N, C-alpha and C positions, 0 to 999 in steps of 0.2 A: 451368527455366532462363531459353530462350529468351523465353519469352515475358515475363518480369520485366524482362530486358533493354528491351524493345519498349515496355514501361510506361514506364518509365523515361527512357527517348528522348524519349517525346511529351509526357511532363511537362516534359523541359526543353524545349519548343519555348514560342516565341513564341504566347498565346491567339489562338486561332483564333476566331473571330465566326460566329456563328449563320446558317443560311441560314433560307429561308422557300420555299415549292414550293405552285405551285396545283396544284388536285386535275385528277390522271389528266399532273401534270408529273412525267417522268422524273427520279430522285435518283440512281443509280448505274446500270449493267449487268454483269452476272455477266461475269468472266471479264477484269473492267477494276482497277486499281488503285486505292489512296484510301486514306479512313478509315474508323473506327468512326463513329459515331453515337449520341446518347439523343434519343429523341422527347420534345421539350417541348412539343408540344401538335397535334393531329391525330392522322391513322392513316394506318402508312403500308402499301401494298399488297407482296406479296413473290412475285418470280414465278418460275418454275422452267423452264425448258426440254425440251421430252418429245425423246425418240427424233431424230425428224422436223425439232426447230429451234423448234416452233412454242413457245413460251412460254404457262405453266397457271401459275393458283391454287396456290401452296403456303402462304402464312401469310399473317398482320396483326401486326403492331405498332404497339401505342400508346401514350398519352403516359407516360412511364417506362421503356420499352424500349431496349434498345442494338442497332442492327442494325450490320450491315457489322465485325462483334468478330471475322470470321475472317479480316480481314485482318493483322493482327498475328500471326497462326501463320502463313497460306499466305501471304501477298501479293496475295493478288487477293481479291472477292467472289465468294460461291458462286452468290450469288440476284440476279437484276434487281431496285428497289425504285423504285416511284414513287406519290405522292402518291393517298390515297383521297380523302380530303378536305386542306381547306388545312392545312399541317403545319408549322413549324417544328422546325429538329433546330441540336441544338447539338453540337462535336465531343467525343469520348469517348476516353478517360481526358482530365477537367478538373480541376482542381482539387489537392487532395494527395492522392500515389499512396497512402498509408494504406486510403482507403477506396475505393482502385477494384478492389480483391481481393473486399472485399463490396458493391459497388456491381455488379460482374458475375455475384456468386451470387445478391443478389436479383432481377436481371433473368435470369437462366436458372432461377431457379424461376420467375418471372411467365410465360417464354416459356414452359413444360410447362402451365402452367397456359392459356394462350390456346392451347396445340396440342389441349388436349384440347375447349376450348370450341369451337373451330374443326370437330373433330373433330362435334361435333352439330349444327353448324350444314346439317352434310352429309346426315342421316339423319331423318327422322321425317315426322310431318307439316310441310304447306308452310304453313302461318300459323305453324306454333310456330318454325320453320326461322327465316324473315325477321323474327320479335318480336324470339327470342333472338339477330340481328344487331343489329336498330336497338336492343338493350341492353346491346350490349357497344359500340356508338358511341356512346352518350349520354354527356355528361358528368355530373357527380354533380346540376348543378340540373335534368337532364332536359331539357335539349337535345340536338339532333342534326343533323349535317347530312349527309343521306343522301349517300352516292355515286349515284355511274348507278346506271341499272336493269341494265345489262348487268357491270357488277363484282359487284350485288348476285347478278344471277344464276349469275356464275361462281363466289362463296364460296358460296352455299347449294344448288347442283347444280340448281337450278332454270331453268326457261325465261321470257324476259322477258316473255312473257303474262299468266306467272302470278304475277310480281313485280307488274306494273302493276295486276293484279287486287285483290292484296293488301295492296296499298300503298293504294290507295280505300278496300278494306271496313275496315282501320285507320282509314282518315280520316273515314269516314262514323259508325264506334261512338265517334269522337274519342277514341283513341287517339292518335292522331296528329293535332297541332293545329297548321293550318301558323303560323310564327313568322319575323321576316325577321332573317336570322340577318347581321351584315357580311359584305359581302366570299365571301355564298352566295348561286347561283341561287336564285329567290322561289320555284320548287317541290321545295327541297329541303331549306328550314329547317322544322325542328318540335320543337315541345314533346311533350313524351312522356309521357304519361298513363296511367300502369300501373293506378289503380284504375279505370278502365273496361275496361281488357285483361281476357278470359274463359279 
């Protein structure tokens, strides 16, 4: 009941603008109050502090996912969020209240699938883990803006040296073809050619 009244109040507020974030830019911190957001484009990294207060990788959110919806129930963010790639976030909920419940349920279903995908990225052969992350990050046209080597290492639970070696091997095999993507550092934009992946 409390959740529905919060949604109704959100829909009565004037429209809010979307926000754009650069790679590695903080979006919000755990414990802060704020809004829920839908990822319109890009990838968001979610971190959770360990018992010593050190942030560690927790999950990813990609286009269509909702982040920060726990603020509607608990009043504060559970995770810290930062842009893994250039991101655009729009306030959630937005639009008609009737679609809000369906939107949240669809996002929760996506989040469950994403959790399974992320678990798979942290075990098995190193090259398959990196390639699995690249597939997850690629858009429908096969374009991918890779995050930093450190972010890839955190997500796949591999060393940075291993990440660099695998990416170079994927470039040599023409699985990753350098591509200029506006707003992306020249060494991070690629076209993904899965037909060359073994």
